[in-house]
Steps between C-alpha positions, in 0.01 A plus 500: 500500500364467850627226728184330628680281756378708795152548352458124451557444873214732601155406621277655235141619536205327338447592133870556437545433128785284372828688458494473120189721478671814631729567201227500233257696718758765585605518133143583398462746785825679416387520136171658609686746726727603212207543259306695763795730560554557127132582449518743793817666368387524138139606558464870417310674778467828684502311830817546705681164500766576763328316784443202271872479427592531869252232610612270217866535601422432867302185420772388258764548771290305751446225243872463435579518874276213602691214335841547665341576837302175486724258307850623588466654847207276609334796674139382482356783714676770303396332175139501618520871583644567156212307340239692699658830395523370144127424499423850629722671243365279222148619588626860476677409176179360351313815603759736347532303176121465472467882506712516184387175335238257622683227309832577671333487841306181433813324374635523856201331664628141445831615652317622810304175526824299477663725760210442738542125451877536553427692820286210622782257416763719665288537814453123506873437470571742782240344731581136418875541537 
């Protein structure tokens, strides 16, 4: 569980949703990421999947890295950089998965949209604090 004491003291940008919304949204997004990955892995194809695996692992690492950087170490600039890189690698991830399965690629689009929104929020937190 994340300690939100620090977060609750921050000046937040306009359109910041209530804290309770993040858990269900991320749960649905993680479910879509898992399904997308499984479709990618299990889809028989002659297309080389190596780059897709590499890009997926990089975006997964960036995704996992963001939370401690932001919530534990309170490094808002570094967290923003991680989110920008995460958006870039998620675009590459969508592209690579889409080559193998349109469905697998499209399942990651809501993730990218949420990441772009999270980038806006992270930028706002950095600027306002």
